[in-house]
VOVEXSE-415942 format. One record per atom (N, C-alpha, C, CB): x, y, z. Coordinates in steps of 0.2 Angstrom, whole numbers, plus 5000, padded with zeros to 4 digits. Glycine has a CB too. Layout:
XYZ ...
//
This chain:
502050425041 501750465037 501950455029 502050535038 502450415028 502650405021 502650325020 503350435019 502350305014 502350235013 503050205012 501850215007 503050135013 503750105012 503950115004 503650025013 503450115000 503650124993 503950184991 502950114988 503650244994 503850304993 504550314997 503450364996 504650285003 505250285006 505850255002 505250255013 505650194999 506150164995 506350204989 505850094992 505850234986 506050284980 506450344982 505350304977 506350364988 506750424990 507450404992 506350464996 507450344995 508150314997 508550304990 508050245000 508150274985 508550274979 508750334976 508050234974 508350384977 508550454974 509150484978 507950504974 509150474984 509750494988 510350464985 509650474996 510350394983 510850364980 511050394973 510750294980 510550414970 510650444963 510950514964 509950454959 510750544969 511050614970 511750604972 510650654975 511950554976 512650544978 513050524973 512650494984 512750484968 513150464962 513250524958 512750404959 512750564957 512850624953 513450664956 512250664953 513450674962 514050714965 514750674963 513950714973 514750614964 515350584962 515550584954 515350504964 514950584950 515050584943 515350654941 514350574939 515050704944 515250774943 515950784945 514750824946 516150754951 516850764954 517350734949 516850734961 517150674946 517550644941 517650684935 517250574939 517150724933 517150764927 517650824929 516450794925 517550854935 517950904937 518750884937 517850924945 518850824939 519550794939 519850794932 519550724942 519450774927 519650774920 519850844918 519050744916 519450894920 519650954917 520250984921 519051004918 520250964928 520850984931 521550964928 520850964939 521450894926 522050864923 522250904916 521850794921 521750934913 521850974907 522051044908 521250964902 522151064915 522251134917 521751184915 522951154914 521051154915 520551194914 520151204920 520051164908 520451244925 520251244932 519551284932 520751284936 519351324928 518751354928 518151314927 518751414923 518251264922 517751214921 517751164926 517851184914 518351144929 518351104934 518051134940 519151084936 518051194941 517751224947 516951224946 517851304947 516751234940 516051224938 515751154941 515851234931 516151104939 515851034940 515951014948 516250984936 516451054951 516551044958 515951074962 517251074961 515751134960 515151164963 514551114961 515051234960 514451094955 513951044954 513950984958 513951024946 514450964960 514550904964 514250924971 515250874965 514450974974 514250994980 513551004980 514651064982 513251034975 512451044975 512150974975 512251084968 512450924972 512050864972 512050834979 512450814967 512650844982 512650814989 512150854994 513350824992 512050914992 511550954996 510850924994 511551034994 510750904988 510050874986 509950814990 510050864979 510450774990 510450704994 510250725001 511050664993 510650775004 510450785011 509750815012 510950845014 509550855008 508850875008 508350825008 508650925003 508450775004 508050715004 508050675010 508150674997 508650665012 508850625018 508450655024 509550625020 508450725025 508150755030 507350755030 508350835030 507150755024 506450745023 506150675025 506250765015 506550625022 506350565024 506350545031 506750515020 506850575035 506850575042 506250605045 507550605045 506150665043 505550705045 504850675045 505550775042 504750635040 504150605039 504150525041 503950605031 504650505045 504650445048 504850385043 503950435051 505150405038 505350345033 505950315035 505350375026 506050255034 506650225036 507250245030 506650145036 507750265033 508350285028 508750225028 508650355031 508850205021 509350155020 509850185015 508950095017 510450185017 510950215012 511150155007 511550235016 511050175001 511150124995 511850134993 510750144990 512050084989 512750074986 512750134980 512850004983 513350164980 513550214975 514050184970 513850274978 513850174964 514250144959 514850194957 513850134952 515450164955 515950204953 515850244947 516650164953 515950304946 515750344940 516350334935 515650424942 516250344929 516750344924 517250404925 516450344917 517850384923 518350444924 518750454917 518950414929 518550414912 518850434906 518350454901 519150364903 518450514898 518050544893 518350564887 517750614896 517950564881 518250574875 518550644874 517750564869 518150694877 518350764876 517850804880 518350794869 517950874880 517550924884 516850914882 517850994883 516750914875 516050914873 515650844876 516050914865 516050794875 515750724878 515550734885 516250674877 515950774889 515750774896 515150824897 516350814900 515150874894 514550914894 513850884892 514650984891 513950844886 513350804884 513150754889 513550774877 513650724892 513450664897 513150704903 514150634899 513350764905 513050794911 512350814909 513450864912 512250834903 511550854901 511150784901 511450884894 511350734899 510950664899 510850644906 511350614895 511350654910 511250634917 510750674920 511950644921 510750744919 510150784922 509450764920 510250854920 509450744913 508750714911 508550654914 508850704903 509050604916 508950544920 508650564927 509550504920 509050614930 508850634937 508050654937 509250684940 507950694932 507250724931 506750674930 507250774925 506850624926 506450564926 506350534932 506650514920 506850524936 506850484942 506350524947 507550474945 506450594948 506050634952 505350634950 506350704952 505250634943 504550634941 504250564943 504550644933 504550514943 504350444945 504050444952 504850394944 504550484956 504350484964 503650524964 504850514968 503650584961 503050624961 502450584959 503150684957 502450554953 501950514951 501650464956 502150474944 502150424959 501950374964 501650414970 502550334966 501950464972 501650504978 500950524976 502150564980 500850554970 500150574968 499650514968 500250604961 499950454965 499450394965 499250374972 499850344962 499750384977 499550364984 499250424988 500150354988 499150484985 498850534989 499350564994 498150514992 499950554993 500450584997 500650654996 501150534997 500250704998 500250774996 500950804999 499650804998 501150775005 501750805008 502350795004 501850775015 502450735001 502950714997 502950754990 503050644996 502350754987 502250794981 502450864982 501450794979 502250894988 502450964989 503150974990 502050994995 503450934994 504150934995 504550924988 504350874999 504350884984 504750874978 504650924972 504450804975 504150974974 504051034969 504651074968 503451074971 505051074974 505651114974 506151084969 505951124981 506151014969 506650974965 506450974957 506650904967 505750984956 505550984949 505751054947 504750984949 505651104950 505951174948 506651174947 505751224953 507051144952 507751134951 507951104945 508051104957 507651044943 507851014937 507651054931 507450944937 507151094931 507051134925 507651174924 506451174926 507951204929 508451254929 509151214927 508651284936 509251154930 509751114929 509851094921 509751044933 509251064919 509251044912 509351104907 508651014910 509051164908 509151224904 509951244904 508751284907 510251244910 510951264911 511351214907 511051274918 511251154908 511651104905 511651104898 511451034908 511051114895 510951124888 511251184885 510151134886 511251244889 511651304886 512351284886 511451364891 512651254891 513351234892 513551194886 513551204898 513151144884 513251104878 513351144872 512751044877 512851184871 512851234865 513551274865 512251284865 513751304871 514351344871 514951304870 514351374878 515051244873 515651204872 515651184865 515651144877 515151164862 515151144855 515451204851 514451124852 515251264853 515551324849 516251334850 515151384851 516551324856 517151344858 517751294858 517151384865 517551234858 518051174860 518651174855 517651114860 518551194849 519051194844 519451264843 518851174837 519251304848 519551374847 519851384854 519051434846 520551384855 520851394861 520751454865 521651384860 520651514861 520551574864 519851574867 520651634859 519351554863 518651544866 518551494871 518151524860 518951444871 518951394877 519251424883 519351334875 519751464882 520051504888 519551554891 520651544886 519151584887 518651634890 518051594893 518351674884 517851534890 517351494893 517551464900 517151434888 518251444900 518451424906 518451474912 519251394905 518651534910 518651594914 517951614917 518951654911 517451604912 516751614914 516551564919 516251604908 516651504918 516451454923 516851454930 516551384920 517451484930 517751494936 517451534941 518451524934 516951574938 516551624943 516051594947 516251674938 515851534945 515351494949 515551484956 515151434946 515151494961 515251484968 514651444971 515351554972 514851404975 514351364979 514051404984 514751294982 513351404984 512951434988 512451394991 512551494985 512651364997 512151315000 511451345002 512451295007 511351405002 510751435003 510251434997 510751505006 510651424991 510251424985 509951354984 510651444979 510251304987 509951234986 509551214992 510551194985 509451254997 509051235003 508351245002 509251275009 
//
């Protein structure tokens, strides 16, 4: 049901999502090392969501008869300049993921693969939310990073985030 080209792109996206999970886990570790456990929690939850995205694509590819080929996952960076650097890199990464998903949609549209186009609509909507959220967090961290009291409150805010697998399904 799915072409080799689309299957290859989805397999690549699965690897991108798995890399994103590792990247966010690395960011979480950085914040944990700074005793900013609330922000670390935010990135741990983000990591889990990325794994759910990879699983969702894996299941779709299996459902449409595509060959699943698990790709190599690069080691993410573990050293960052500061908190602002991390949030800016997270936003840039989300923009890269969006472009990758758009590329799959474009190719699926070119092939008349309406099933894949329909499936990926959820990811398009998810990326709009991801980029908006990441952008807001960049704005907030820029405002609070030099103010310990404000950073404490920001950390407490992000500690409230909870992983909800039903929200990503």
